[in-house]
C-alpha positions as a printed Julia matrix, in Angstrom:
398×3 Matrix{Float64}:
   0.0    0.0     0.0
   1.09   3.55   -0.64
   1.88   5.72    2.33
  -1.22   7.28    3.78
  -1.78  10.89    2.76
  -0.86  13.1     5.7
  -2.69  16.17    6.91
  -1.86  18.64    9.66
  -3.16  17.67   13.07
  -5.64  20.53   12.83
  -7.16  18.93    9.73
 -10.39  17.0     9.6
  -9.98  13.3    10.43
 -12.76  12.37    8.02
 -11.1   14.27    5.18
  -7.78  12.61    5.96
  -9.34   9.17    5.81
 -11.2    9.77    2.57
  -8.19  11.25    0.76
  -5.93   8.48    2.02
  -8.22   5.94    0.39
  -7.49   7.56   -2.95
  -3.75   6.92   -2.49
  -4.18   3.19   -2.83
  -1.68   0.74   -4.28
  -0.42   0.95   -7.84
  -2.05  -2.4    -8.46
  -5.41  -0.94   -7.53
  -4.98   1.88  -10.01
  -3.78  -0.42  -12.76
  -7.25  -1.93  -13.08
  -8.25   1.11  -15.12
  -6.02   4.13  -15.65
  -8.5    5.78  -18.01
 -11.47   7.65  -16.65
 -14.23   5.2   -15.71
 -17.63   5.34  -17.39
 -19.42   3.98  -14.36
 -21.39   6.11  -11.91
 -19.43   7.1    -8.83
 -21.5    8.11   -5.83
 -24.38   9.13   -8.08
 -22.31  11.26  -10.49
 -21.37  10.11  -13.96
 -18.19  12.12  -14.11
 -17.4   11.5   -17.76
 -20.69  12.75  -19.19
 -22.42  14.65  -16.43
 -19.59  16.67  -14.88
 -21.04  20.17  -14.47
 -18.52  21.83  -12.16
 -16.06  23.99  -14.1
 -12.77  23.62  -12.29
 -11.39  26.81  -13.85
 -14.16  28.81  -12.17
 -13.13  27.59   -8.72
  -9.73  29.36   -8.76
  -8.42  32.86   -9.38
  -5.64  31.78  -11.75
  -4.87  28.46  -13.38
  -1.78  26.36  -14.03
   1.66  27.92  -14.0
   0.01  31.35  -14.27
  -0.93  30.91  -10.59
   2.68  30.88   -9.44
   4.45  33.72   -7.65
   5.89  36.39   -9.96
   9.52  35.56  -10.86
  10.74  38.93   -9.58
   9.21  38.35   -6.15
  10.67  34.85   -5.95
  14.14  36.04   -6.95
  14.03  38.81   -4.34
  13.42  36.27   -1.58
  15.92  33.67   -2.8
  18.68  36.26   -3.16
  18.48  36.97    0.58
  18.9   33.38    1.71
  22.28  32.13    2.93
  24.27  30.03    0.48
  24.68  26.38    1.44
  28.06  24.77    0.89
  27.96  21.1     0.0
  30.37  19.57   -2.52
  27.72  17.03   -3.52
  25.22  19.74   -4.52
  25.93  19.95   -8.24
  23.03  22.25   -9.18
  21.19  24.42   -6.66
  18.87  27.4    -7.1
  21.57  29.98   -7.83
  20.94  29.92  -11.6
  17.16  29.27  -11.32
  17.58  25.93  -13.02
  14.73  23.48  -13.52
  15.69  21.0   -10.78
  18.31  20.36   -8.14
  21.08  17.83   -8.69
  22.61  16.05   -5.69
  25.41  13.5    -6.07
  25.03  10.34   -3.97
  27.79   8.28   -5.62
  30.64   8.96   -8.06
  28.5    7.84  -11.0
  25.0    8.62   -9.68
  23.09  11.76   -8.72
  19.51  12.56   -7.79
  17.38  15.01   -9.79
  14.81  16.58   -7.47
  11.93  18.91   -8.25
   8.4   19.78   -7.11
   5.56  21.39   -9.03
   1.87  21.82   -8.31
  -0.78  24.35   -9.27
  -4.47  25.17   -9.61
  -6.73  23.81  -12.4
  -6.29  25.36  -15.84
  -8.83  23.13  -17.62
 -12.31  22.06  -16.55
 -11.95  18.28  -16.89
 -10.41  16.8   -13.7
  -8.8   13.8   -15.43
  -7.1   16.09  -17.95
  -5.99  18.44  -15.17
  -4.27  15.52  -13.45
  -2.52  14.53  -16.66
  -1.23  18.06  -17.23
  -0.04  18.44  -13.64
   1.94  15.2   -13.89
   3.46  16.0   -17.28
   4.47  19.43  -16.0
   6.14  18.06  -12.86
   8.03  15.41  -14.82
   9.28  17.99  -17.3
  11.84  19.49  -14.89
  13.62  16.14  -14.6
  13.69  15.71  -18.37
  15.03  19.26  -18.79
  18.1   18.34  -16.72
  18.7   15.19  -18.78
  17.5   12.9   -15.98
  15.22   9.87  -15.76
  12.26  10.13  -13.33
  11.91   7.16  -10.99
   9.52   8.1    -8.15
   7.01  10.76   -7.18
   4.96  12.01   -4.23
   1.5   13.45   -4.89
   0.62  16.89   -3.49
  -3.1   17.5    -2.97
  -4.99  20.6    -1.84
  -8.75  20.06   -2.0
 -11.9   21.66   -0.56
 -13.36  19.56    2.22
 -16.91  20.05    0.89
 -16.1   19.11   -2.72
 -17.01  15.75   -4.23
 -14.14  13.3    -3.82
 -15.08  11.79   -7.18
 -13.46  14.86   -8.74
 -10.27  14.26   -6.76
 -10.26  10.63   -7.81
 -10.32  11.67  -11.45
  -7.53  14.23  -10.96
  -5.32  11.63   -9.31
  -6.25   8.99  -11.88
  -5.2   11.31  -14.7
  -1.94  12.1   -12.96
  -1.19   8.45  -12.36
  -1.77   7.63  -16.02
   0.99  10.05  -17.03
   3.29   8.84  -14.27
   2.77   5.29  -15.5
   3.52   6.38  -19.07
   6.77   7.9   -17.78
   7.59   4.69  -15.82
   7.7    6.79  -12.67
   6.25   5.17   -9.53
   3.98   7.2    -7.23
   5.07   6.16   -3.74
   2.81   8.32   -1.57
   1.71  11.88   -1.02
   0.45  14.65    1.22
  -2.94  16.36    1.39
  -4.38  19.56    2.84
  -7.82  21.11    3.02
  -7.88  24.2     0.8
 -10.71  26.2    -0.73
  -8.73  26.38   -3.98
  -7.86  22.93   -5.3
  -4.25  22.32   -6.29
  -2.46  19.24   -7.51
   1.01  18.17   -8.54
   4.01  16.07   -7.62
   7.45  16.09   -6.06
   9.51  14.02   -8.49
  12.86  12.33   -7.98
  14.98  11.23  -10.91
  18.45   9.84  -11.46
  21.31  10.95  -13.68
  24.99  10.39  -14.36
  26.72  13.45  -12.82
  28.8   13.85  -15.99
  25.7   14.07  -18.18
  23.81  16.9   -16.46
  22.24  19.5   -18.76
  21.76  22.9   -17.13
  20.4   26.21  -18.39
  23.75  27.94  -17.88
  26.12  26.48  -20.49
  24.91  27.91  -23.79
  27.79  28.98  -26.06
  28.02  31.74  -28.64
  27.47  30.17  -32.05
  24.9   27.64  -30.79
  21.51  27.38  -32.4
  18.27  27.43  -30.39
  15.6   24.76  -30.82
  12.16  24.78  -29.17
  10.26  21.48  -28.97
   6.69  22.69  -28.33
   4.59  25.67  -29.44
   3.72  28.41  -26.93
   0.37  29.9   -25.98
  -1.08  27.7   -23.23
  -1.36  30.6   -20.79
  -3.46  32.88  -22.97
  -5.6   30.02  -24.27
  -6.43  28.64  -20.82
  -7.15  32.17  -19.66
  -9.53  32.51  -22.6
 -11.13  29.24  -21.49
 -11.63  30.6   -17.98
 -13.15  33.79  -19.42
 -15.42  31.9   -21.83
 -13.63  33.32  -24.87
 -11.84  30.22  -26.19
 -12.74  28.18  -29.25
 -12.85  24.41  -28.72
 -10.12  23.78  -31.3
  -7.78  26.1   -29.37
  -8.45  24.22  -26.14
  -7.94  20.84  -27.82
  -4.61  21.95  -29.3
  -3.41  23.35  -25.95
  -4.45  20.18  -24.07
  -2.66  17.97  -26.59
   0.53  19.97  -26.1
   0.29  20.09  -22.3
  -0.4   16.35  -21.91
   2.54  15.34  -24.1
   5.57  14.27  -22.08
   9.0   15.73  -22.86
  10.61  12.31  -22.48
  11.2   11.67  -26.18
  12.59  15.15  -26.81
  14.85  14.92  -23.76
  16.19  11.47  -24.65
  17.13  12.6   -28.15
  18.66  15.87  -26.94
  20.75  14.3   -24.17
  22.11  11.74  -26.63
  23.47  14.58  -28.75
  27.0   15.55  -27.7
  26.55  19.04  -29.16
  23.77  20.03  -26.73
  25.31  22.53  -24.33
  22.29  23.82  -22.39
  18.63  22.96  -21.93
  15.64  24.24  -20.0
  11.89  23.73  -20.14
   9.6   26.66  -20.88
   7.01  26.86  -18.13
   5.66  29.54  -15.81
   8.18  32.3   -16.59
   7.48  32.07  -20.32
   9.94  31.97  -23.21
  11.41  35.34  -22.25
  11.69  34.56  -18.53
  13.4   31.21  -19.02
  15.4   32.63  -21.91
  16.58  35.37  -19.57
  17.83  32.76  -17.11
  19.73  30.96  -19.88
  21.26  34.2   -21.14
  22.32  35.41  -17.68
  23.53  32.01  -16.5
  25.56  31.45  -19.66
  26.77  35.04  -20.13
  25.45  35.25  -23.7
  22.78  36.91  -25.81
  19.88  34.92  -27.27
  18.73  36.09  -30.69
  15.09  35.01  -31.16
  13.31  35.11  -34.51
   9.77  35.78  -33.27
   8.21  34.75  -36.59
   9.79  31.3   -36.19
   8.52  30.69  -32.64
   5.73  28.1   -32.99
   2.31  29.06  -31.63
  -0.59  26.95  -30.46
  -3.58  27.54  -32.7
  -5.62  30.45  -31.33
  -2.9   32.02  -29.17
  -2.8   35.38  -30.93
  -6.6   35.45  -31.22
  -6.88  34.84  -27.47
  -4.66  37.87  -26.83
  -6.78  39.96  -29.19
  -9.84  38.92  -27.19
  -8.24  40.24  -24.03
  -7.22  36.92  -22.47
  -4.09  38.18  -20.71
  -3.07  36.08  -17.68
  -1.6   37.9   -14.7
   1.49  35.74  -15.05
   2.16  37.23  -18.49
   2.17  40.73  -17.01
   4.48  39.63  -14.17
   6.83  37.88  -16.57
   7.06  40.99  -18.71
   7.83  43.17  -15.71
  10.54  40.71  -14.68
  12.26  39.98  -17.99
  11.66  42.97  -20.26
  14.72  44.8   -18.94
  16.82  42.06  -20.56
  14.92  42.1   -23.86
  15.76  44.37  -26.75
  14.5   44.59  -30.32
  16.89  44.14  -33.24
  17.48  47.23  -35.35
  14.86  47.56  -38.06
  12.48  45.02  -36.49
   8.77  45.82  -36.13
   7.26  43.18  -33.9
   3.44  43.35  -33.47
   2.45  44.02  -29.86
   0.32  40.86  -29.55
   3.27  38.74  -30.74
   5.59  40.47  -28.27
   3.1   39.72  -25.47
   3.03  36.05  -26.44
   6.78  35.82  -25.84
   6.07  36.37  -22.11
   3.1   33.99  -21.89
   3.37  31.62  -18.88
   3.45  28.07  -20.19
   2.26  24.96  -18.42
   3.99  21.72  -19.41
   5.8   23.58  -22.18
   8.58  22.36  -24.42
  12.35  22.25  -24.09
  14.57  25.13  -25.18
  17.8   23.55  -26.42
  21.1   25.3   -27.11
  23.08  23.09  -29.51
  26.3   23.51  -31.47
  25.6   24.79  -34.98
  27.25  21.77  -36.62
  24.9   19.4   -34.75
  21.69  21.44  -35.01
  20.38  20.06  -38.31
  20.92  16.44  -37.26
  19.27  17.04  -33.88
  16.3   18.8   -35.47
  15.84  15.95  -37.95
  15.97  13.36  -35.17
  13.37  15.24  -33.12
  11.0   15.72  -36.03
  11.37  12.1   -37.16
  10.36  11.04  -33.64
   7.18  13.12  -33.82
   8.44  16.04  -31.74
   7.24  19.36  -33.27
  10.66  20.98  -32.86
  11.57  24.24  -34.59
  14.74  26.31  -34.84
  13.9   29.69  -33.32
  17.22  31.53  -33.17
  20.87  31.45  -32.21
  23.23  32.26  -29.36
  25.45  35.31  -29.75
  28.09  37.01  -27.61
  26.88  39.54  -25.07
  25.77  42.96  -26.27
  28.83  44.75  -27.64
  28.0   48.16  -26.23
  27.38  46.99  -22.67
  28.87  43.51  -22.45
  25.72  42.28  -20.71
  23.65  39.14  -21.43
  20.42  39.84  -23.26
  17.59  38.57  -25.45
  17.35  40.17  -28.89
  14.0   39.83  -30.65
  13.82  39.94  -34.43
C-alpha cells in the first residue's frame, strides 16, 4: 500500500481518511487508468460533470505561481549552502536540483503543483503530472519516483479528486515513474502536482547555464497555453484552441529529452514553463553570459494564441513575466514586432517544451531526429556574444 496521505493535526480526520483511500496501491490503479464510465457516488463524471474547475480558482496552471521577480528577491536573501555534492542548486534558477550520492550517480529533485487550468479533472491531473516530470527531463534525468501533493476543498465531491489523481497516475505510468505516496491539505482552492525524484549520471547533467556563442536554439513545443487557458476561464476560447493546448500540455517531454541528451553538441537545456519563453530565456542568457537572438516569426504558436490575446485573455502571469524579464529584452534594429506577438513571448506556459542550445554543426541532425520522432521541434534563433555596447547578457528579438 502507498503511504497514507498526511494532513496537519488541525485537519479533519474524516477528510484525511477519505483522501488516504485515494492513495491506494499501484495495483489498484492499474485496473483502469483511463477515466471510468461507471457512476461514482451518483455522479457520472465523464458525461455529467457540471462543475467547471477553472471557475473555482483565481488563476490556473503555472500562471498561478508567484511572480519571478518576487521569488528572486526572496531567494537572493537566503544564505548560500556549501555542500560539494550539490551539483546544481537554485543559484541559476535551473529546472531542478542535482545532488550526487555516488561517483557515478546523482539525484534530480523537483516539485511542481498548481491550480486547475482546464475544466476536466482527469485532464488536469494529466497536465499536472506532465508538467512536474518535465523538470527532470530538462536536466537530462530519468524520473523514478514521485509524491502526490493534494490541496482540496473539504466540501467538494471526492469523485473529482479521484479523477484528478487517476489522470496524474496515467501520465506517471507512461513515464515509468512510480507514485510512492503523497500529502494532502484542506484548501478552498484545489491544487495538484508532484514532487519528483529522478536519477542521472553526474557527468551528463544538462543545465540552463552552459549555452555557447554560435549555438543554435531549438524549441520542442509551441507556446500559448497561458493565454488560451485564460480565454477558457473567461469563456472566450474556441474548442479547437483548447484541444490543441491540451494535446501539447499532456505530451511528455521524455522523447525530446532522450534525443537531446544523446546529442553531444547540446550545451544547455531548460523547459519553458511559468516564466514564459522570455523569462526562461533570460535565465539561460544570464547564466551562460550570452545573448539569445530570437526570430519571433519562427517561434511556434498553439492555434488560437494570438486570437486569445486579441480577445483580451491576458493572464496575470504574463504581465508579471514581462515586468521581470523585459529589462533584458531588446529589439533588433529595423524590427517591427506586433504588440500581440511580443506579449506572447512572455506567456506563462504549463507543461511547455524544451529550449535547447546546440552547437551549430549538430543542429540540423538534432532537429531531424526530433521531427522524425514526432516532436514538433523548430529552430527559433541562435546564441550570440553579449551585447557589444554593454557587455551584458540579453535577449534580442527579431
